[in-house]
C-alpha positions as CSV (number, residue, x, y, z in Angstrom):
1,M,0.0,0.0,0.0
2,G,1.3,3.5,-0.8
3,E,2.0,6.1,1.9
4,V,-0.7,8.6,0.9
5,E,-3.5,6.0,0.9
6,A,-2.6,4.7,4.4
7,L,-2.6,8.1,5.9
8,Q,-5.9,9.2,4.4
9,F,-8.4,7.5,6.7
10,Q,-10.8,9.0,9.2
11,R,-9.6,8.8,12.8
12,I,-11.7,9.1,15.9
13,H,-10.3,11.6,18.4
14,I,-11.5,11.5,22.0
15,D,-10.6,14.3,24.5
16,E,-9.9,12.7,27.9
17,L,-11.1,15.2,30.5
18,D,-11.2,15.1,34.3
19,D,-14.6,16.6,34.9
20,D,-15.6,15.2,38.3
21,V,-13.2,15.3,41.2
22,E,-14.5,12.1,42.8
23,E,-14.6,10.3,39.5
24,S,-11.0,11.5,38.7
25,D,-9.7,10.1,42.0
26,D,-11.0,6.7,41.1
27,V,-9.5,7.0,37.6
28,H,-6.1,7.9,38.9
29,T,-6.2,5.1,41.5
30,A,-7.3,2.6,38.9
31,A,-4.6,3.7,36.4
32,A,-1.9,3.3,39.0
33,M,-3.0,-0.2,39.8
34,I,-3.2,-1.2,36.1
35,Q,0.2,0.2,35.5
36,R,1.5,-1.9,38.5
37,A,-0.1,-5.0,37.0
38,L,1.6,-4.3,33.6
39,D,4.9,-3.9,35.4
40,L,4.4,-7.2,37.2
41,H,3.6,-8.9,33.9
42,L,6.7,-7.5,32.3
43,E,8.9,-8.4,35.2
44,W,7.8,-12.0,35.1
45,T,7.6,-12.6,31.4
46,T,10.5,-10.6,29.9
47,T,12.5,-13.8,29.1
48,E,9.4,-15.4,27.5
49,R,9.5,-13.0,24.6
50,R,11.9,-13.9,21.8
51,P,13.8,-11.3,19.9
52,G,11.6,-9.9,17.1
53,E,8.4,-10.4,19.0
54,R,6.0,-7.5,19.6
55,Q,6.5,-5.7,22.9
56,Q,3.8,-4.7,25.4
57,T,4.6,-1.0,24.9
58,P,4.8,0.1,21.2
59,P,8.1,1.8,20.7
60,S,6.7,4.7,18.7
61,S,3.8,7.2,19.0
62,P,0.9,7.4,16.6
63,A,2.4,10.4,14.9
64,A,5.5,8.3,14.1
65,S,3.6,5.4,12.7
66,H,4.1,5.5,8.9
67,P,3.1,2.9,6.4
68,A,5.5,0.4,5.0
69,S,6.2,1.1,1.4
70,P,6.9,-2.1,-0.5
71,T,10.6,-2.6,-1.0
72,K,10.1,-5.2,-3.7
73,P,7.8,-5.1,-6.7
74,S,4.9,-7.5,-6.6
75,E,6.4,-9.6,-9.3
76,A,9.3,-10.4,-7.0
77,L,6.9,-12.0,-4.5
78,R,5.4,-14.5,-6.9
79,R,7.9,-17.3,-6.7
80,R,10.0,-17.2,-3.6
81,D,11.7,-20.3,-2.2
82,P,10.6,-21.0,1.4
83,P,13.2,-21.0,4.1
84,P,14.9,-24.4,4.8
85,Y,13.4,-26.4,7.7
86,Q,15.3,-29.6,8.6
87,P,15.1,-30.2,12.4
88,L,15.9,-33.9,11.9
89,D,19.4,-32.9,10.8
90,A,20.0,-32.0,14.5
91,Y,20.4,-35.8,15.1
92,H,23.6,-35.8,13.0
93,H,24.9,-32.6,14.7
94,A,24.4,-33.7,18.3
95,G,28.0,-35.0,18.5
96,A,29.4,-31.6,17.8
97,F,28.3,-30.3,21.2
98,A,30.8,-30.8,24.0
99,A,29.2,-32.8,26.9
100,M,28.8,-30.8,30.2
101,A,29.2,-32.4,33.6
102,V,25.8,-33.3,35.1
103,E,27.2,-33.0,38.7
104,Q,26.2,-29.3,38.6
105,L,22.6,-30.2,37.9
106,E,20.3,-30.2,40.9
107,C,16.7,-29.8,41.9
108,V,15.8,-27.2,44.5
109,D,12.2,-27.0,45.7
110,G,10.9,-28.7,42.5
111,V,12.9,-26.5,40.1
112,W,15.8,-28.0,38.1
113,R,18.7,-25.8,37.5
114,Y,22.3,-26.0,36.3
115,D,24.8,-23.9,38.2
116,G,28.0,-24.8,36.4
117,P,30.1,-22.6,34.2
118,T,28.3,-21.1,31.2
119,P,29.8,-22.6,28.1
120,G,30.1,-20.9,24.8
121,P,28.6,-22.4,21.6
122,A,30.3,-25.6,20.7
123,Y,28.9,-25.8,17.2
124,S,30.5,-23.4,14.8
125,T,27.4,-22.9,12.6
126,A,24.8,-23.2,15.3
127,S,22.7,-20.5,13.8
128,S,21.9,-22.8,10.9
129,M,20.4,-25.4,13.2
130,S,17.6,-23.2,14.7
131,A,16.2,-19.8,14.1
132,R,15.0,-19.6,17.7
133,R,18.4,-18.8,19.1
134,L,18.9,-16.0,21.5
135,K,22.0,-13.9,21.7
136,A,24.3,-14.2,24.6
137,E,23.6,-10.6,25.7
138,D,19.9,-11.5,25.8
139,A,20.5,-14.2,28.4
140,D,18.3,-14.3,31.5
141,K,20.7,-13.5,34.3
142,T,18.2,-12.6,36.9
143,P,17.7,-15.1,39.8
144,L,14.8,-17.5,39.4
145,P,11.8,-16.3,41.4
146,T,10.8,-18.6,44.2
147,L,7.3,-20.0,44.9
148,A,7.0,-17.5,47.7
149,D,7.8,-14.7,45.3
150,F,5.1,-16.0,43.0
151,A,2.5,-16.3,45.8
152,R,3.1,-12.6,46.8
153,A,2.9,-11.3,43.2
154,L,-0.2,-13.5,42.6
155,D,-1.9,-12.1,45.7
156,E,-1.1,-8.5,44.6
157,L,-2.5,-9.1,41.2
158,R,-5.7,-10.7,42.6
159,K,-6.3,-7.6,44.7
160,I,-5.8,-5.4,41.6
161,A,-8.3,-7.5,39.6
162,A,-10.8,-7.3,42.4
163,S,-10.5,-3.5,43.0
164,G,-13.7,-1.5,42.5
165,P,-12.1,1.4,40.8
166,V,-10.2,-0.9,38.4
167,K,-13.4,-2.7,37.5
168,S,-15.2,0.5,36.7
169,F,-12.2,1.9,34.8
170,S,-11.7,-1.3,32.8
171,F,-15.3,-1.7,31.9
172,K,-15.5,1.9,30.5
173,R,-12.3,1.6,28.6
174,L,-13.4,-1.7,27.0
175,A,-16.7,-0.2,26.0
176,V,-15.0,2.8,24.5
177,L,-12.7,0.4,22.5
178,E,-15.6,-1.6,21.2
179,Q,-17.6,1.5,20.0
180,R,-14.4,3.0,18.6
181,F,-13.9,0.0,16.4
182,N,-17.5,0.1,15.2
183,L,-17.1,3.8,14.3
184,H,-13.8,3.0,12.5
185,V,-15.4,0.3,10.4
186,L,-18.4,2.6,9.6
187,L,-16.1,5.4,8.5
188,N,-13.3,3.4,6.8
189,G,-14.6,0.0,5.9
190,W,-14.9,0.9,2.2
191,R,-11.3,2.2,2.2
192,E,-10.1,-1.1,3.7
193,L,-12.0,-3.1,1.0
194,A,-10.6,-0.8,-1.7
195,A,-7.1,-1.4,-0.5
196,Q,-7.6,-5.2,-0.6
197,K,-9.0,-5.0,-4.1
198,S,-5.9,-3.1,-5.3
199,V,-3.6,-6.0,-4.3
200,P,-3.0,-8.6,-7.0
201,H,-3.3,-12.3,-6.3
202,R,-3.7,-12.1,-2.5
203,D,-6.9,-13.0,-0.7
204,F,-8.0,-14.9,2.4
205,Y,-7.3,-18.3,0.9
206,N,-3.7,-17.6,0.1
207,V,-2.6,-15.7,3.2
208,R,-0.8,-17.8,5.8
209,K,-2.9,-19.1,8.6
210,V,-1.6,-21.1,11.6
211,D,-3.9,-23.5,13.6
212,T,-2.4,-22.3,16.9
213,H,-4.1,-24.8,19.1
214,V,-4.8,-28.4,18.0
215,H,-4.3,-31.7,19.8
216,H,-2.3,-34.1,17.6
217,S,-4.4,-37.3,18.3
218,A,-7.4,-35.4,17.0
219,C,-5.8,-33.6,14.1
220,M,-7.6,-35.5,11.4
221,N,-11.3,-35.4,10.7
222,Q,-13.5,-38.3,11.4
223,K,-14.0,-39.4,7.8
224,H,-10.2,-39.5,7.3
225,L,-9.8,-41.7,10.4
226,L,-12.6,-44.0,9.2
227,R,-11.0,-44.5,5.8
228,F,-7.7,-45.2,7.5
229,I,-9.1,-47.8,9.8
230,K,-11.0,-49.6,7.0
231,S,-7.9,-49.6,4.9
232,K,-5.8,-51.1,7.7
233,L,-8.4,-53.7,8.4
234,K,-8.5,-54.8,4.8
235,R,-4.8,-54.7,4.0
236,S,-3.1,-55.4,7.4
237,G,-5.7,-57.5,9.2
238,N,-3.2,-60.2,10.0
239,E,-0.7,-57.8,11.7
240,I,-0.3,-58.3,15.4
241,V,-1.3,-55.1,17.1
242,T,-2.0,-55.8,20.8
243,T,-2.0,-58.3,23.6
244,R,-4.9,-59.5,25.8
245,D,-4.5,-61.8,28.8
246,G,-1.0,-62.7,27.5
247,A,-2.3,-63.6,24.0
248,L,-1.2,-61.8,20.9
249,L,-4.1,-60.4,18.8
250,T,-4.1,-59.3,15.2
251,L,-6.1,-56.4,14.0
252,A,-8.7,-58.8,12.5
253,D,-8.9,-60.5,15.9
254,V,-9.6,-57.2,17.6
255,F,-12.5,-56.4,15.3
256,R,-13.9,-59.9,15.5
257,S,-14.0,-59.6,19.3
258,L,-16.0,-56.3,18.8
259,K,-18.3,-58.1,16.3
260,L,-17.4,-55.5,13.6
261,T,-16.3,-55.7,10.0
262,A,-14.9,-53.1,7.6
263,Y,-18.3,-53.0,6.0
264,D,-20.0,-52.2,9.3
265,L,-17.9,-49.2,10.1
266,S,-19.3,-45.8,9.6
267,I,-19.1,-42.3,11.1
268,D,-22.0,-43.2,13.3
269,T,-20.4,-46.5,14.4
270,L,-17.2,-44.6,15.4
271,D,-19.4,-42.2,17.4
272,M,-16.6,-39.7,17.9
273,H,-18.4,-36.4,17.3
274,A,-18.9,-34.4,20.5
275,H,-22.7,-34.2,20.5
276,D,-23.6,-34.8,24.2
277,T,-20.6,-33.3,26.0
278,F,-21.8,-29.9,27.2
279,H,-20.2,-29.4,30.7
280,R,-19.1,-33.0,30.5
281,F,-15.3,-33.0,30.0
282,D,-15.2,-36.6,31.0
283,R,-17.5,-37.6,28.1
284,F,-15.5,-35.4,25.7
285,N,-12.4,-37.3,26.6
286,L,-14.2,-40.6,26.0
287,K,-14.9,-39.5,22.4
288,Y,-11.2,-40.2,21.7
289,N,-12.2,-43.9,21.7
290,P,-13.3,-45.1,18.3
291,A,-16.6,-47.0,18.6
292,G,-16.3,-46.4,22.3
293,Q,-13.4,-48.9,22.6
294,S,-10.2,-47.8,24.4
295,R,-8.2,-50.6,22.7
296,L,-8.9,-49.0,19.3
297,R,-7.7,-45.7,20.7
298,E,-4.5,-47.5,21.9
299,I,-3.9,-49.1,18.5
300,F,-4.7,-46.1,16.2
301,L,-4.2,-42.9,18.3
302,K,-1.3,-43.7,20.6
303,T,2.5,-43.3,20.1
304,D,3.4,-46.0,22.6
305,N,1.8,-49.3,21.8
306,H,2.5,-52.7,20.3
307,V,3.2,-51.3,16.9
308,R,5.3,-48.5,18.3
309,G,2.8,-45.8,17.2
310,R,3.2,-46.7,13.5
311,Y,-0.5,-46.4,12.6
312,L,-0.7,-42.9,14.2
313,A,2.5,-41.9,12.4
314,E,1.1,-43.1,9.1
315,I,-2.1,-41.1,9.4
316,T,-0.1,-38.1,10.7
317,K,1.9,-38.2,7.5
318,E,-1.3,-38.1,5.5
319,V,-2.5,-35.0,7.4
320,I,0.9,-33.5,6.9
321,N,0.6,-34.1,3.2
322,D,-2.8,-32.4,3.2
323,L,-1.2,-29.4,4.9
324,E,1.7,-29.2,2.5
325,Q,-0.7,-29.5,-0.4
326,S,-2.7,-26.5,0.9
327,K,0.6,-24.6,1.2
328,Y,-0.9,-21.7,3.1
329,Q,-1.9,-23.5,6.3
330,L,0.3,-24.5,9.2
331,A,-0.5,-26.3,12.5
332,E,0.9,-26.5,16.0
333,W,0.2,-30.0,17.3
334,R,0.2,-31.0,20.9
335,V,1.7,-34.3,22.0
336,S,1.5,-35.5,25.6
337,I,4.2,-36.1,28.2
338,Y,2.5,-37.3,31.4
339,G,5.4,-37.5,33.9
340,R,4.5,-41.0,35.0
341,R,7.9,-42.4,34.0
342,A,11.3,-41.0,33.1
343,D,11.5,-42.9,29.8
344,E,8.5,-41.1,28.2
345,W,10.7,-38.6,26.4
346,A,12.9,-41.2,24.9
347,K,9.9,-43.2,23.5
348,L,8.3,-40.0,22.1
349,A,11.6,-39.0,20.5
350,D,12.0,-42.5,18.9
351,W,8.5,-42.3,17.5
352,F,9.1,-38.8,16.1
353,Y,12.5,-39.4,14.6
354,D,12.0,-43.0,13.3
355,N,8.9,-41.9,11.5
356,R,10.4,-38.7,10.1
357,L,7.5,-36.5,11.3
358,S,9.0,-33.2,10.5
359,S,7.4,-30.7,8.1
360,P,7.7,-27.0,7.3
361,N,3.9,-26.8,7.8
362,V,4.0,-28.3,11.4
363,R,5.4,-27.2,14.7
364,W,5.1,-29.3,17.8
365,L,4.2,-28.5,21.4
366,V,4.4,-30.7,24.4
367,Q,1.3,-30.8,26.6
368,I,1.5,-31.7,30.3
369,P,-1.9,-33.1,31.6
370,R,-2.5,-32.0,35.2
371,L,-3.2,-35.5,36.5
372,Y,-0.9,-35.9,39.5
373,A,-3.7,-37.1,41.8
374,I,-4.5,-40.0,39.5
375,Y,-0.9,-41.1,39.2
376,R,-0.4,-40.8,42.9
377,R,-3.4,-42.9,43.7
378,S,-2.3,-45.5,41.2
379,G,1.2,-45.7,42.8
380,L,2.9,-44.4,39.6
381,V,4.6,-41.6,41.4
382,E,5.4,-40.9,45.1
383,S,5.3,-37.1,45.1
384,F,4.7,-34.1,42.9
385,D,8.5,-33.7,42.9
386,E,8.9,-37.1,41.2
387,L,6.4,-36.1,38.5
388,L,8.3,-32.9,37.8
389,S,11.6,-34.8,37.7
390,N,10.2,-37.2,35.1
391,I,9.2,-34.3,32.9
392,F,12.2,-32.0,33.2
393,R,15.3,-34.0,34.1
394,P,15.6,-35.7,30.7
395,L,15.4,-32.3,29.0
396,F,18.2,-30.9,31.2
397,L,20.4,-34.0,30.5
398,V,20.0,-33.9,26.8
399,S,20.7,-30.1,26.8
400,L,23.9,-30.7,28.7
401,D,24.9,-33.5,26.3
402,P,22.8,-33.6,23.1
403,N,24.8,-36.7,22.0
404,S,23.3,-38.7,24.9
405,N,20.0,-38.9,23.0
406,P,20.3,-37.4,19.5
407,K,16.7,-38.3,18.7
408,L,15.4,-36.3,21.6
409,H,17.8,-33.5,20.6
410,A,16.1,-33.5,17.2
411,L,12.6,-33.6,18.7
412,L,13.4,-30.5,20.8
413,E,14.6,-28.7,17.7
414,A,11.1,-29.2,16.2
415,T,9.3,-28.3,19.5
416,V,8.3,-24.6,20.0
417,G,6.6,-24.7,23.4
418,F,4.9,-26.3,26.3
419,D,1.2,-26.5,27.1
420,S,-0.7,-27.6,30.2
421,V,-4.1,-29.3,29.9
422,D,-7.0,-30.7,32.0
423,D,-10.6,-29.9,32.9
424,E,-10.5,-26.4,34.3
425,S,-14.0,-26.7,35.6
426,K,-12.9,-28.9,38.4
427,P,-12.6,-27.0,41.7
428,D,-9.1,-26.0,42.6
429,G,-7.4,-27.6,45.5
430,R,-5.5,-25.7,48.1
431,R,-5.3,-22.1,47.0
432,L,-1.8,-20.6,46.8
433,D,-1.7,-17.9,49.4
434,P,1.5,-16.1,50.7
435,R,0.0,-16.0,54.2
436,D,-0.1,-19.8,54.4
437,A,2.8,-22.2,54.8
438,L,4.0,-23.1,51.4
439,V,4.4,-26.8,50.6
440,H,7.2,-27.7,48.2
441,P,6.9,-30.5,45.6
442,A,9.0,-33.0,47.6
443,Q,6.6,-32.6,50.5
444,W,3.5,-32.9,48.3
445,T,3.0,-36.7,48.8
446,G,-0.7,-36.8,49.3
447,A,-3.3,-37.8,46.6
448,D,-4.9,-34.3,46.3
449,E,-4.3,-32.4,43.1
450,P,-2.2,-29.2,43.4
451,S,-4.0,-26.0,42.4
452,Y,-3.8,-24.5,38.9
453,A,-1.5,-21.7,40.1
454,Y,0.8,-24.2,41.8
455,W,1.1,-26.2,38.6
456,M,1.7,-23.1,36.5
457,Y,4.5,-21.8,38.7
458,H,6.5,-25.1,38.6
459,L,6.1,-25.5,34.9
460,Y,7.1,-21.9,34.3
461,A,10.1,-22.0,36.7
462,N,11.5,-25.2,35.2
463,L,11.0,-24.0,31.6
464,R,12.7,-20.7,32.5
465,S,15.6,-22.5,34.0
466,L,15.8,-24.9,31.0
467,N,15.7,-22.0,28.5
468,R,18.5,-20.3,30.4
469,L,20.7,-23.4,29.9
470,R,19.7,-24.0,26.3
471,R,20.2,-20.3,25.5
472,A,23.7,-20.5,26.8
473,R,24.4,-23.5,24.5
474,Q,22.7,-21.8,21.5
475,L,20.0,-24.4,21.5
476,S,16.3,-23.8,20.7
477,T,14.2,-22.4,23.5
478,F,10.5,-22.9,24.4
479,E,7.4,-20.8,25.0
480,F,4.9,-21.5,27.8
481,R,1.4,-21.5,26.3
482,P,-1.1,-23.2,28.7
483,H,-4.8,-23.9,28.4
484,C,-6.3,-21.1,30.6
485,G,-9.7,-19.6,31.0
486,E,-11.7,-22.3,29.3
487,A,-13.8,-22.8,32.4
488,G,-13.4,-22.6,36.2
489,D,-12.1,-19.8,38.3
490,V,-10.8,-16.5,36.8
491,D,-7.9,-16.9,39.2
492,H,-6.4,-19.2,36.5
493,L,-6.2,-16.1,34.3
494,V,-4.5,-14.1,37.0
495,A,-1.7,-16.7,37.3
496,A,-1.4,-17.0,33.5
497,F,-1.1,-13.2,33.2
498,L,1.9,-13.3,35.5
499,L,3.7,-16.2,33.9
500,T,2.9,-16.3,30.1
501,T,2.5,-14.2,27.0
502,K,0.1,-16.6,25.2
503,I,-2.7,-18.8,26.3
504,N,-5.4,-21.1,24.8
505,H,-9.1,-20.4,25.1
506,G,-9.4,-17.4,27.5
507,I,-13.3,-17.3,27.3
508,Q,-13.5,-16.7,31.1
509,L,-12.0,-13.2,30.5
510,R,-15.5,-12.1,29.8
511,R,-16.2,-12.4,33.5
512,S,-13.4,-10.0,34.5
513,P,-13.2,-6.6,32.8
514,P,-9.9,-5.8,34.6
515,L,-8.2,-8.9,33.4
516,Q,-9.6,-8.5,29.9
517,Y,-8.3,-5.0,29.8
518,L,-4.9,-6.1,31.1
519,Y,-4.7,-8.9,28.5
520,Y,-5.4,-6.2,25.8
521,L,-2.8,-3.8,27.1
522,A,-0.1,-6.5,27.5
523,R,-0.8,-8.0,24.1
524,V,-1.2,-11.5,25.5
525,G,-2.0,-13.8,22.6
526,I,-5.2,-15.9,22.9
527,A,-5.8,-18.9,20.7
528,M,-9.6,-19.3,20.7
529,S,-11.7,-22.2,19.6
530,P,-15.4,-21.2,19.5
531,L,-16.6,-24.5,18.0
532,S,-14.9,-26.4,20.7
533,N,-16.3,-24.1,23.4
534,N,-19.7,-24.6,21.9
535,R,-19.5,-28.3,22.6
536,L,-18.1,-28.1,26.0
537,F,-18.6,-24.9,28.0
538,L,-20.2,-22.0,26.2
539,D,-22.8,-21.7,23.5
540,F,-21.5,-20.3,20.2
541,S,-24.0,-17.4,20.4
542,K,-22.5,-16.4,23.7
543,S,-18.9,-16.6,22.7
544,P,-16.9,-13.4,23.6
545,F,-14.8,-13.8,20.4
546,P,-16.5,-10.9,18.5
547,K,-16.2,-8.6,21.5
548,Y,-12.6,-9.5,22.0
549,F,-11.9,-8.8,18.3
550,K,-13.6,-5.4,18.3
551,R,-11.9,-4.4,21.5
552,G,-8.5,-5.3,20.0
553,L,-7.4,-8.3,22.0
554,D,-4.7,-10.3,20.4
555,I,-6.8,-13.3,19.3
556,S,-6.6,-16.1,16.7
557,L,-8.8,-18.9,15.6
558,S,-7.9,-22.5,16.1
559,T,-9.6,-25.9,15.8
560,D,-8.7,-27.7,19.1
561,D,-10.0,-31.2,18.1
562,P,-11.1,-31.6,14.5
563,L,-11.8,-35.3,15.0
564,M,-14.6,-34.4,17.4
565,L,-15.8,-31.0,16.1
566,H,-15.4,-30.6,12.4
567,F,-16.9,-32.1,9.3
568,T,-14.8,-31.1,6.4
569,K,-11.3,-31.9,5.2
570,D,-10.2,-28.3,6.0
571,P,-11.2,-27.8,9.6
572,L,-9.3,-24.5,10.0
573,V,-11.1,-22.9,7.1
574,E,-14.3,-24.4,8.5
575,E,-13.6,-22.6,11.8
576,Y,-13.1,-19.3,9.9
577,S,-16.1,-19.8,7.8
578,V,-18.5,-20.4,10.7
579,A,-17.1,-17.4,12.5
580,A,-17.3,-15.1,9.5
581,Q,-20.9,-16.1,8.7
582,V,-22.3,-15.9,12.3
583,W,-20.5,-12.7,13.3
584,K,-20.5,-11.1,9.9
585,L,-16.7,-10.7,9.8
586,S,-15.4,-8.9,6.7
587,S,-12.5,-9.9,4.5
588,T,-10.3,-7.5,6.4
589,D,-11.3,-9.0,9.7
590,I,-10.5,-12.6,8.8
591,C,-7.2,-11.7,7.2
592,E,-6.3,-9.7,10.4
593,I,-7.1,-12.8,12.5
594,A,-5.0,-15.0,10.1
595,R,-2.1,-12.5,10.5
596,N,-2.5,-12.7,14.3
597,S,-2.2,-16.4,14.1
598,V,1.2,-16.3,12.4
599,L,2.4,-13.7,14.9
600,Q,1.2,-15.7,17.9
601,S,2.7,-19.0,16.6
602,G,6.0,-20.5,17.5
603,V,7.0,-20.4,13.8
604,E,10.7,-19.3,13.5
605,D,11.5,-15.7,12.7
606,R,12.8,-16.4,9.2
607,F,9.4,-18.0,8.3
608,K,7.5,-15.1,9.7
609,R,9.5,-12.8,7.5
610,H,8.7,-15.0,4.6
611,F,5.0,-15.1,5.4
612,L,4.4,-11.5,6.6
613,G,7.2,-9.4,5.2
614,E,10.8,-8.5,6.2
615,K,9.6,-5.9,8.7
616,Y,6.8,-7.8,10.3
617,D,8.2,-7.0,13.8
618,A,8.2,-3.2,13.3
619,P,5.5,-1.2,15.1
620,G,2.3,-0.1,13.5
621,N,1.9,-0.4,9.7
622,Q,5.6,-0.2,9.3
623,G,5.4,-3.9,10.1
624,N,2.6,-4.7,7.6
625,D,3.0,-5.7,3.9
626,I,-0.5,-5.9,2.4
627,R,0.9,-7.8,-0.5
628,M,1.6,-10.7,1.8
629,T,-1.0,-10.4,4.6
630,N,-4.0,-8.9,2.7
631,V,-4.5,-6.7,5.8
632,P,-4.9,-3.0,4.8
633,D,-2.4,-0.6,6.4
634,I,-5.4,1.4,7.6
635,R,-6.5,-1.5,9.9
636,V,-3.0,-2.1,11.3
637,A,-2.5,1.7,11.9
638,Y,-5.9,1.9,13.7
639,R,-5.0,-1.0,16.0
640,H,-1.5,0.4,16.8
641,E,-2.7,4.0,17.4
642,T,-5.6,2.8,19.6
643,L,-3.3,0.7,21.7
644,T,-0.7,3.5,22.0
645,H,-3.5,5.9,23.0
646,E,-4.7,3.5,25.8
647,L,-1.2,3.0,27.1
648,D,-0.5,6.7,27.1
649,Y,-3.8,7.4,28.8
650,V,-3.0,4.9,31.6
651,R,0.4,6.5,32.1
652,Q,-1.0,10.0,32.2
653,Q,-3.6,9.1,34.8
654,N,-1.0,7.1,36.8
655,R,1.2,10.2,37.0
656,K,-1.8,12.1,38.5
657,A,-2.4,9.5,41.2
């Protein structure tokens, strides 16, 4: 887009006046508390943001926000080679890293840390192995915050979110943001459409979109799984796939015991669509069982089974092929590490590497189910500390010596983050309170489940410590992107605001204007799944997605579980299609959401530059290239200027407090 066109749009100017003394006092008090909350967020999450990511505070004022003039003619964008992506090569480079002594590795109050000398990079061309490197001067040198530090910060943030003046202030500011967007579209919608029409080739279907939240075992649609099961039953019926009472069973034996044939199987027989699961997370989880049979889930949808996860790997490759054929879609798949045994990482790495499950269109996240109570009652672990050790110790060991497990080293090169999952609607256990005696993980030996905040802190602290070690070795680092605010207490969102820069779901923000306003100001990314929420916790018509979007929260659309929720071969476009139809989203709206998804994703910096433009990380419309995003500079300038205005307003009122 040219410079003149971007600057010529109608802006809404609001004079902020202090008319009433009593009201002004409340405003000043609220602004001071909001600024304190933003400072806490920045203090705890500074090391979570990678170089090139957008910051909470835009570095330039609205007056300095100029459009990005194309530096290349459109013709030069037509056929560009994508950046290389070969994380599996890390297997062969593992031996180039010098092993570090494990004696300096220790666990203190549930947090693993390495206190030995910081080594320099041992691999001369390490920058070619991962684009998620952090420079040595960006290293996190601050002491790791303790559980007591977290409890105090959490308590302070709870009080801010519960403050009357903050509630009133946030509610009004959010209402102003929403109406401001409505006026912007009314005045400038036709200009945005004209800008899109002026761009050759680009439209919604060929801008990059990332499915920012999808569980790997449910990444295929139900028809795809049905065809795969029928094909295996017909062609590999004599293959031994499981054992029962010490006897080996072939796939045909399993289906005979279920009194099913390939001809009998249908979508209705599989019964995996989530049609009776509202507020029943337990039923939703049971939908992972084809035909209601857990052994079929073990055979077809597990990585650790008698066939070593080969069936799941084969259908995964088929889905990867579909993504690569579509070219413009990427997915971030979650695979589980439970923490029941220390060898889980090695088995997952074997499955990933032996089946060559790397693709430029896929990034992997590891999800940690919060199921300690179940494992403790089953005798699988003796304490919460043991579970944390099973999850994190193997990662520290392979970071100290990548050659100790080259396959795991390769898996971690393809992994961009960690997630935490479970039913949030379950009541929390013991609330984390700084006034109570704090129980450390080694002392947590009972069968009660730790609270959400307790879980979050220990995952955050271990990841921060792990990232510190891997950053020093110029290895890839990981984001923390937990499920949060899908259901349950808004206190979950308080903990996440302190510890993360991106979450999944976030629909409970509708219950807390202060937190919603803070998530807006801090630019916390939210991967939302309205169709999933519709089947579990919130009717589609009540979804806060359109309000969040109008108010300017950093949101993207994701599918969550296509196997249970979607009907087409293209579940992400299905998600966009339903949202666009029901909420009357324009072409500019859905392209903006698609751009958000790329920015939120863990895709490497070089890919984001390829997808969005070389200056994608610049503030305002300096960071937008409409030829690649199909988002008009007008829309990006509006979002940037509005956010800058809100941040400036909070600072001004804070100074008057």
